[in-house]
N, C-alpha and C positions, 0 to 999 in steps of 0.2 A: 745664480749671475752676483756680479759684484754691486754695491751698494747704488752707484748712479744709476746704473743698468735697471736695478729695482724702483727706484722712485721714480724713473722715466714711466716704466710698465706701471705705475700707479698712478702717475699725473694722466696717461693717456687714458689709463680705466680698461688695461692689457691686462691686467690682474687684480684682484679682488684685496689680496691682503699679502706681506714680507713682513719677515723677520729682519731687524734693522740694527745697526747698532746707532746709535747720536751721539754726538759728544758734546753736546749742548742741553741742558736739564730744563730747556723752554719746552714743553711739550708743544708739536705741531698740530693742526687740527685734525683728528681721530686718533691720533697716535693711545696706545695702551703701554705703559711703560713696566716692563718684567722686573726690570733689576738691574741694578748698580754696577760698575765693575770698575776696579783701579786696573792704575797701567804701571808696568816695570820696568827698570832697568834690565835688560837680559846683558850677561858676558857670557866669555867663556869659562869653563868649572873651574875654581880656584883663585879667580879674579877677586884682586882685596875690595873693589868697589863695592862687590856684592857680597860680600862676606856677611851682613847686618840684615836683618828684615827690611828695614827701609831705609832710603836716600832721598838728601835734600835735590830737587830740581836744580839747582843754581849750582849744584856738583858736575852736572852733565856739560854745563859751559865747555865748549873746545876740545869736547869728545869725538873719536870718529867711530859715527852713527849712519848705520842702515836703516835708511827711510821707503815707505810706499811711495811712489810714482805720483807724479800730478797727471791730472783731475784726481785728487782725492779731499775728500772736508775731514777726514782724520788727519792728513799732512796740512791740512788750511789751519786745522786748530792746535796743531801743535807749533805752526809757526805764528802764530798768533800769541800763542803764550809765551814762544822764546821771545817774541818784541817786548811781551810786555813786563817781563822779570828779567830781559835782558842778558838771555843766553844764547850764545850763537852755538847753532848744531856744525858740528865739520862733517858733513856730508860725503861719506866715501864711495857709496852705494844707493844706486836708486832699484828695489825692485817688490813684485807686488807677491811673486811668491813667499809666503810663509819658511817653505824650507830652504826656498835660497838664505833668506834672512838668516834662518836657523843654521847653516853652514856658514857662512861667513860669522857670525856670532861664535862658534864654536869653533873656530878658525885663531880666534884673538884678532882679526885683523879690523872690525867693526863691534861698538854697542848695536843694540835693539831696542826698541821703545814699543814696548805690545801690550794691547790689552791682556785679562786674565783669561780671556775666552781661548786668542791665540796663543798665548802660553801655554794655557792645559793641552793645548792641539800638539805641540812640539816638543814638551818639556821629557818624555820617557823616551823621546828618540836622539835627542841630542845631549853630548856634556854641556850643558849648561849652568847658570845661576841665573837669578834674579831677584831685586828688590825693589820694594813696591816703592814708588816716588810720591814724596809729600813736601809738602809747603810749595808750589800747591800741590794734594793731591788731584792727580789728572783722572777724571770717571770716564767711561763711556755707559752706556743707558740702552740694553738691550730692550728692543721695543717692537711692537706688533703694528708694524703703518699698513693705514688703510686706504682704499683708491676713495676719491671725494666723486668718484663716477655710481650712481646708483645706491642701493639698500643693498646691506646684509642680508642673504638668506638663510633659512637652516643651518646649512653644511657649512657658510662661514661662519657661524655662530656657534656650530659645534664645532668647530677648527680652533676659534679662539681660545675656546674652555678648555680643549686638552691641553694646547699651547701652555696656557696658563698652569694648570696642575701638573706639565713636565718641567716648566721654569721655577716652578713653587718647589720640588725635590730637589732638582741641582743646584737652585744657586738661594 
């Protein structure tokens, strides 16, 4: 499910656990943080802005950007950062599909702002470049979110330990 849907399931006790991407480093009660992941400016292959490993956040001011649709906590965090650092997004497309954002980016019609997990999902299927955004570094936090209803059983504890082991080998 999408992040908002998973959060609702946790809040209502319909799910015991969920793997979530948080966008602030303040843990919510019961969260287990697994890894932090940077955000990248993604462009079509050969774009001069992404020829270097990093790019300043201020450099994306007024670039044509494809972003996720609202309501979306990631989008809210990007809007907050843009306001704080006086960066204006020129939003040319809103799409919740990574593949749609990748296709638009590959065509050169827009850039995308994606976390490393999303980038890893699409990088081998599209002709794209990516540079890590710095100043500020924009991080995603991979977490296990837990329901506030009831206590964890043996099965949930085993699943948490397996997820931690997997996360340690990947990140």
